[in-house]
N, C-alpha and C positions, 0 to 999 in steps of 0.2 A: 397503550400497546406499543411495543417497540417496532420501529420501522426498519425494514431491510430494503436495500436498493440494489438492483441488478444493473451492472454497468460494464462496458467494454474496458479491457485493460490497456495500459500503455507500457512501453518498456521500462519506464521509471518505477513501475510497480513491482518489478522482478525481485528486488531484495526482500520486500515485505511478503510477497507470495512464497518465495523460497524459505523464509524463516517459518512461515506457517506450515509449509509442507514438511519441514524437518520435525516439527512438533507433532503433526498429524500422523506421519508415518513412523514415528518413533514410539508411539503408545496406542495400540499394540505395534510392535516393530514389524515393518514390512521389508523383508530382505531385498526385494527388487529395487526399492528406492536406493538402497546402498550400492546396488550395481550401477545405477545412473549417477549417484552422488555419494561417493565413499565418505564415511564419517571423519576420516583423517584428512580429508581435503578442506582447505580453507573456504570459508563462505564466499569470499569474493570470486573465486574460480567457479564455484557452483552457480552463482548468479550470472556470471558472464556466459557460461555455457548455456544456461537457460535462455538468455537473450539471443545467443547465436543460433540455437536450434529454432527459436521462434521466428527470427527474421529470415532464415534460410528456407523455411517451410511455408510455401504459399497457402497450403491448406489449413494451417494452424490459426485458430481463433481463440484467444484467451478472454474469458469473462470472469468477473469478480462480483461478490456480494459484499456490500459494506453496511455497517450499522449506522446509527444516527450520528456518530462522531466521525465517520469517514474511514474507520478502521476496516481493513480487509479481513473478513472472518472466514471466507471461503472463496476458492478460485478453481477454475477448470480450464483445461485445454481440450477443445473439440477440433477434430480434423474433418473439415468439410470438403469432400471430394466431389466437386461439381462436374468433373469429367473423369472418364476412366483413366486409370494409371497407364503410362506407357510401359513398354517392355523394359526400357532402361530403369524406370522407377521400380518395377517389380523385381528386377535382378540386383538392385542396389544392396550392398553389404556395408555394415558398420564395423569399423575397427576401433576398439577402445584404446585410449592411450592416457587416460586420466587417473589410473590406479598406481599404487606405489611400486608394484613389481610386474614383470612381464606375464607370469603365470596367471595372476588375477585379471590382467587385461585380456588374456586369451579366454579365460572362463567367462568373463563378462561379455565379450564379443559373441561367444557361443550362445549365451542366454538371450541376448538382444536379437540376434539374427534368427534364433529358433522361433521366438515370438513373432517376428516379422513374417517368417515363412508360414507359421500357423495362421496368422491373420489373413494372409493372401489365399491360403487354402480354403478359407471360409468366404471371403469377400470376392475372390476371383479378380480383384483389381477393379471391380465395377464401381459406378457412382454410389456413394453411401456416406454416412456420417459415423465417425468413431469418437467416442469419449476416451481420450488418450490418458488423461490424468485428472483426478478430482480430489481436493483436500479441503477439510474444514478444521479450523482451529479447535483443539480439544475442549476449550472452555465455551465454545459456541455451537456445539453439536445439538441436533434435535430442535433447531429453531426454524427449520424449513429452508435454510440456505442451499443445502445440497439439492433439494428438489427443484429450486428455482434454476439452478445451473443445468440439471439434467433436462428439464422441460425446455430450456432455451434451445438445446440441440435437437431434441425430438420434434419440436415445432418446425425447425428448419427441415429435418428429414421428411416430415409429413408434407410440407410445402413442395419439396422436391419430388415426393413420391418414391422415396428410397428407404431401405432399411437402415437401422442404426445398430451399432455394435459396441461392446465393452469387454475389455479384459479386466475383470474386477476381483476384488478380494471378497472372501466370504463375509467379512464384517459389514460390507455395504450391500449385501444381497437384498435385504428388505427394501432399502431405498430404491434400488434398481427395479425390483419387481413391482413396487408401488407405482412406478412410472412406465409400466408396460413391457419391461424386459423379461425374457424367459431364459433361464440357464439351460445350456445345451446338455448338461448332465448333472446328476446329483453329486457326483464325486469331483473333487478338485483335480485339475490337470496339473501333473507334475512334470516339469521340463526334464527330459532325459539328458544325462551327461555321461561322458566317458568315465571309466573306472578311476582315473587319476583324480577326478574331482568329486568322488562319492562322499567325501567327508565335509565338503563345503555345504553351505546353507541350501536347502531345497527351495526352489522357486516354484510356487504354486499359484494358480488362479482359476477363476471360473470364466467361461466364455458365455456372454449374454447376447441375445439377439432380440430385436424388436421390429416387427413388420410395420410399414407405414400405415397410418390411419387414413381412411378415406371417408368423406362425408356422404 
């Protein structure tokens, strides 16, 4: 039987994690990943931004699942909010500057900040755990790696006595539901955009919630 190991990530893992994310979110294509990391951008810049966001965010905890050779086959970023967000954190806005043209940067800023505001409308900035991103290499899916990463975060949520949340794709719905999450609606949430961006990719997701388990 193949052995999978769950381990904390270190910044040196960023390049391997990023390469795996590109493959995972490229088939099927996940448009929101392109918002964060445009396909035209060089890998080095994407990796560095991953590290910068990781280091700057005290809540960010990266975990990985490796196979018996040490290869990273799955990775996740959990945001563990041990204390409630401050008003400054709740009011924070992101301005994208990594796309090739200003209009795409404005569209991307709109998408990211809409998701941020939607998350806050649900969490109220209270103590909680949020699965921010999860990817599994396409060649290693359905081996249980994703469940290990989801359970790692939900165990922390249970120990803290707080809910856990996910903005997830429909493709991972079964994984999340198997780990106690419930989608807030049957239909996907489509991020509304001004008319000038109607021809761009629609960004859609499901909002999942999980109440803490008590013994």
